[in-house]
C-alpha positions in Angstrom: 270.8 222.3 125.2 269.2 221.9 121.8 268.5 218.4 120.5 271.1 218.4 117.8 273.8 219.4 120.3 272.7 216.6 122.6 272.9 214.1 119.7 276.3 215.2 118.6 277.5 215.1 122.3 276.2 211.5 122.6 277.9 210.5 119.3 281.2 212.1 120.3 282.1 209.1 122.4 283.4 205.9 120.7 281.8 203.6 123.3 278.4 205.1 122.7 278.9 204.9 118.9 279.8 201.2 119.3 276.7 200.6 121.5 274.5 202.2 118.7 276.2 200.0 116.1 275.3 197.0 118.2 271.7 198.1 118.7 271.4 198.6 114.9 271.6 194.8 114.7 268.7 194.4 117.2 267.7 195.0 120.8 270.0 194.0 123.6 270.2 194.0 127.4 272.6 196.1 129.3 274.7 193.0 130.1 274.8 192.1 126.4 275.8 195.6 125.5 278.5 195.7 128.2 280.1 192.4 127.1 282.6 193.7 124.6 283.8 196.6 126.7 286.5 196.6 129.4 284.3 198.8 131.6 281.9 198.3 134.5 278.1 197.8 134.1 277.7 201.1 135.9 279.8 202.9 133.2 277.8 201.3 130.4 274.6 202.4 132.2 275.9 205.9 132.2 276.6 205.8 128.5 273.0 204.4 128.0 271.6 207.3 130.0 273.4 209.8 127.7 272.1 208.0 124.6 268.6 207.9 126.1 268.6 211.6 126.9 269.6 212.3 123.3 266.7 210.2 122.1 269.0 207.7 120.4 267.8 204.7 122.3 264.7 203.6 124.2 264.5 201.0 127.0 261.6 198.5 127.2 260.1 197.0 130.3 259.4 193.3 129.8 259.3 191.7 133.3 262.9 191.3 134.4 264.2 192.0 130.9 264.8 195.6 130.0 265.9 195.6 126.4 267.5 198.6 124.8 266.5 199.6 121.3 267.9 202.0 118.7 265.8 205.0 117.9 267.3 206.3 114.6 265.1 209.4 114.4 267.7 211.8 115.8 270.2 210.4 113.4 268.0 211.4 110.5 268.0 215.0 112.0 271.8 214.8 112.0 271.9 213.6 108.4 269.5 216.3 107.4 271.7 219.0 109.1 274.8 217.7 107.4 273.1 217.5 104.0 272.6 221.3 104.2 276.4 221.6 103.7 276.5 219.1 100.8 276.0 221.8 98.2 278.9 223.8 99.7 281.2 220.8 99.3 280.0 220.0 95.8 280.8 223.6 94.8 284.2 223.3 96.3 285.0 220.1 94.5 283.8 221.6 91.3 286.1 224.5 91.7 289.0 222.2 92.6 288.2 220.1 89.5 288.3 223.2 87.3 291.6 224.3 88.8 293.1 220.9 88.2 292.0 220.9 84.6 293.4 224.4 84.1 296.8 223.2 85.5 296.8 220.2 83.2 296.0 222.3 80.2 298.8 224.8 81.1 301.2 221.9 81.5 300.3 220.5 78.1 300.6 223.9 76.5 304.2 224.3 77.7 
């Protein structure tokens, strides 16, 4: 699987997106990340493995404490990929704007 597909797959789940949002505030342990969710620690760990495989998080090793950290690099790749379609949408909006102006002009001329 290519990296972009892995990242989109990881982002497809709302729990994983919430975990990333939490990690954007700073590092956290698995227990801290699991706190707001009505799921088991094992389920949270599975979500973390998906995020780690996609390169979206890293896990540290500091004695007994294994903090998770956000790695936003893959999100930049997603943003860059999406940006390639920005010009497409701008052109579409421009055409829509022209069409609406034409309709308004025709309505005024009636």
